[in-house]
Every structure is written in C-alpha cells, then in structure tokens.
C-alpha positions as CSV (number, residue, x, y, z in Angstrom):
1,M,0.0,0.0,0.0
2,N,1.2,3.5,-0.8
3,R,2.3,5.1,2.5
4,S,1.3,8.6,1.3
5,R,-2.4,7.5,1.5
6,L,-2.2,6.3,5.1
7,P,-2.9,9.7,6.7
8,L,-5.8,10.3,4.3
9,L,-7.2,6.8,5.2
10,T,-6.8,7.5,8.9
11,L,-8.7,10.8,8.5
12,A,-11.5,9.2,6.5
13,L,-11.9,6.4,9.1
14,A,-12.0,9.0,11.9
15,A,-14.6,11.0,10.1
16,F,-16.7,7.9,9.4
17,T,-16.5,6.7,13.0
18,S,-17.5,10.1,14.3
19,A,-20.4,10.3,11.9
20,A,-21.6,6.8,12.7
21,S,-21.4,7.4,16.5
22,S,-23.5,10.6,16.1
23,L,-26.2,8.7,14.2
24,A,-26.3,5.9,16.7
25,A,-26.6,8.0,19.8
26,P,-30.1,9.4,20.4
27,T,-30.4,13.2,20.7
28,P,-32.0,14.4,23.9
29,A,-35.3,15.0,22.1
30,D,-35.2,11.4,20.8
31,A,-34.2,9.8,24.2
32,A,-37.8,9.8,25.6
33,D,-38.9,7.8,22.5
34,A,-36.1,5.3,22.6
35,P,-36.8,1.8,23.9
36,P,-35.3,1.0,27.3
37,A,-31.8,-0.3,27.1
38,V,-31.3,-4.0,27.9
39,S,-28.2,-4.6,30.0
40,A,-25.5,-6.8,28.5
41,S,-25.8,-9.2,31.3
42,A,-29.6,-9.6,30.8
43,G,-28.9,-10.3,27.1
44,F,-26.2,-12.8,28.0
45,L,-28.4,-14.6,30.5
46,A,-31.3,-14.7,28.0
47,D,-28.9,-16.4,25.5
48,V,-27.7,-18.8,28.1
49,A,-31.3,-19.7,29.1
50,G,-32.1,-20.3,25.4
51,N,-29.1,-22.5,25.0
52,L,-29.8,-24.6,28.1
53,D,-33.4,-25.0,27.1
54,Y,-32.3,-26.2,23.6
55,A,-29.8,-28.7,25.0
56,E,-32.2,-30.0,27.7
57,D,-35.0,-30.4,25.2
58,E,-32.9,-32.4,22.8
59,L,-31.4,-34.5,25.7
60,V,-34.9,-35.2,26.9
61,Q,-36.2,-36.1,23.5
62,L,-33.3,-38.4,22.9
63,A,-33.8,-40.0,26.3
64,G,-37.4,-40.8,25.3
65,A,-36.2,-42.3,22.0
66,V,-33.6,-44.7,23.5
67,P,-35.2,-47.9,24.6
68,A,-34.9,-48.8,28.3
69,E,-32.8,-51.9,27.4
70,K,-30.2,-49.6,25.9
71,W,-29.6,-47.5,28.9
72,T,-26.8,-49.8,30.2
73,W,-25.1,-49.9,26.7
74,R,-21.6,-48.4,26.5
75,P,-19.4,-48.2,23.5
76,A,-16.5,-49.9,25.3
77,E,-15.5,-51.2,28.8
78,G,-14.7,-48.3,31.1
79,V,-16.7,-45.8,29.1
80,R,-19.9,-44.3,30.5
81,S,-23.2,-46.0,29.6
82,Y,-26.2,-44.1,28.3
83,A,-27.6,-43.9,31.8
84,E,-24.3,-42.7,33.2
85,V,-24.0,-39.9,30.6
86,T,-27.5,-38.7,31.4
87,L,-26.8,-38.7,35.1
88,H,-23.4,-37.1,34.5
89,V,-25.1,-34.2,32.8
90,A,-27.3,-33.9,35.9
91,G,-24.2,-34.1,38.3
92,G,-22.4,-31.5,36.2
93,N,-25.2,-29.1,36.5
94,Y,-25.2,-29.4,40.3
95,F,-21.4,-29.4,40.6
96,L,-20.7,-26.5,38.3
97,G,-23.5,-24.6,40.1
98,T,-21.4,-24.6,43.3
99,F,-18.9,-22.3,41.6
100,L,-21.8,-19.9,41.2
101,G,-22.5,-20.0,44.9
102,A,-25.3,-22.5,44.9
103,P,-25.1,-25.5,47.2
104,I,-26.0,-28.9,45.9
105,P,-29.6,-29.7,47.1
106,K,-29.6,-31.9,50.2
107,E,-31.6,-34.6,48.5
108,V,-29.0,-35.0,45.8
109,D,-26.0,-37.2,46.4
110,A,-23.7,-35.8,43.7
111,K,-20.9,-38.1,44.4
112,S,-22.9,-41.3,43.6
113,L,-25.5,-39.7,41.2
114,E,-23.8,-40.9,38.0
115,S,-24.1,-44.6,39.1
116,S,-27.3,-44.2,41.1
117,T,-29.7,-45.9,38.6
118,T,-30.0,-47.4,35.1
119,D,-33.7,-46.8,35.1
120,K,-34.6,-44.6,32.1
121,T,-37.4,-42.7,33.9
122,K,-35.4,-42.1,37.1
123,A,-32.4,-40.9,35.2
124,T,-34.3,-38.6,32.9
125,D,-36.2,-37.1,35.8
126,A,-32.8,-36.5,37.7
127,M,-31.5,-34.7,34.6
128,K,-34.7,-32.5,34.3
129,A,-34.5,-31.7,38.0
130,S,-30.8,-30.6,37.6
131,Y,-31.8,-28.2,34.8
132,V,-34.6,-26.7,36.9
133,H,-32.0,-26.1,39.6
134,I,-29.2,-24.7,37.4
135,K,-31.5,-22.4,35.4
136,K,-32.8,-20.8,38.6
137,V,-29.2,-20.3,39.9
138,I,-28.1,-18.7,36.6
139,A,-31.2,-16.6,36.3
140,A,-30.5,-15.1,39.7
141,L,-27.0,-13.8,38.7
142,S,-26.4,-10.1,38.4
143,A,-23.9,-8.3,36.2
144,A,-21.6,-8.0,39.2
145,D,-22.0,-11.7,40.0
146,L,-21.0,-12.6,36.4
147,D,-17.8,-10.5,36.7
148,A,-16.9,-12.1,40.1
149,Q,-13.8,-14.3,40.1
150,V,-13.8,-17.8,41.4
151,D,-11.1,-20.4,41.8
152,F,-11.8,-23.2,39.3
153,F,-9.2,-26.0,40.0
154,G,-6.4,-23.6,40.5
155,R,-7.4,-21.2,37.8
156,K,-9.1,-17.9,38.3
157,M,-12.3,-17.6,36.2
158,T,-15.3,-15.3,36.2
159,K,-18.6,-16.7,37.0
160,R,-19.6,-15.8,33.4
161,A,-16.9,-18.3,32.2
162,I,-18.5,-21.0,34.6
163,V,-21.9,-20.3,33.0
164,L,-20.4,-20.8,29.6
165,A,-18.8,-24.1,30.9
166,I,-22.3,-25.2,32.0
167,V,-23.7,-24.5,28.5
168,G,-20.7,-26.2,26.8
169,H,-21.0,-29.2,29.1
170,S,-24.6,-29.7,28.2
171,H,-23.9,-29.5,24.5
172,E,-20.8,-31.8,24.8
173,H,-22.9,-34.6,26.3
174,L,-25.8,-34.0,23.9
175,G,-23.3,-34.8,21.1
176,Q,-22.1,-37.8,23.0
177,S,-25.7,-39.0,23.5
178,I,-26.5,-38.5,19.8
179,A,-23.4,-40.6,18.9
180,Y,-24.5,-43.3,21.4
181,A,-28.1,-43.4,19.9
182,R,-26.8,-43.5,16.3
183,M,-24.4,-46.3,17.2
184,N,-27.5,-48.2,18.3
185,G,-29.5,-47.4,15.1
186,I,-31.6,-44.7,16.9
187,V,-32.3,-41.6,14.9
188,P,-32.7,-38.5,17.1
189,P,-36.4,-37.5,17.0
190,W,-35.7,-34.0,15.7
191,S,-33.7,-35.4,12.7
192,K,-36.6,-37.6,11.3
C-alpha cells in the first residue's frame, strides 16, 4: 500500500467513526422515545437460558427415544453407559452450580449420582431436576455476579466463564448422547 495514503485513510476512518457514532446516539429529544436499554448481562443470561433450554429439550427427546434396554449400553469397557452420561449431565449441572455460589440440594448425592440408577425414567427425571436447579441459579445472577472471580481447580475464572462451561458441558454430552443413539440405530427425533 502507498504510505502517502495512510494519513488520508486515517482521517477518513476517523470522520466515518464520528459520523456513525452521532447517528447511533439518540439526541436528547429522541431519548424519551427510545426503547429502554437492555443490559449486556440480561442479554447474555437470556442467551444462556435459550441454549440450556435447547440442549435440555434435545437430551430429553433423545432419552425418550432410547429404549430402556439400551440405557446400560456403553461403546467400550470403562466408558460411560447411556444412563451414566444422562446422570453425568445432571451431576455437572449441580457441581458447576457450586462455583456460582449455589449449594447442591440436600436430597442430591452428587458423588454417587452418576451410578445411582440405570432406570430410564429415574435418570431422565434426575437430569430434568438438575436443569430446573441450574437455570434458577443462573437466572439469579447479576452483572456484578458474572464478573466475580472464582477459583476453578487452581485457575481464576469469572462466574460468566463458569456459566459458559455449563452450557458447553450440556452440548458436549448432547453430542455424545447422539453418537450413542446413532451407534445403536436410533435416529434423534428432531432429525426424522
């Protein structure tokens, strides 16, 4: 690029940026007509809720499609069974919620949850209950809460990062559950 044009491009960019920001900002007369601003944390939390609803819905649909006799199936020795994956999701929701300041409910034994049952209905209900719990915990977070730092296995992370880990964990195991189902000739209901 011709160096003699750099100052001209810089001036043009500055003028464009200034003009764009004056167009975007409401004037005092327009401010009364402007819709109320939505905080970044409210938008973030709404996106998280939508993502968790999506993952939960597909996990529940898939759980309904997998026959009860396949809940003990595992792809190899030492790998989680379908029931264990479902209960692992539930345990993750409870465990990761502790980093957001929410204790695990007294009626939940998180340490043995993953191996607590192979019953399709009980495992699915446990997973659904964990989503009720974690969604309430996340919905109660403020912008300041999201910015708060926590110690996550020796690493400093914001609670916002923990929330993202919860979403990621749900989607990770949704993918695993889909693979398990397909390995057993089961088509996810939403793919039919």
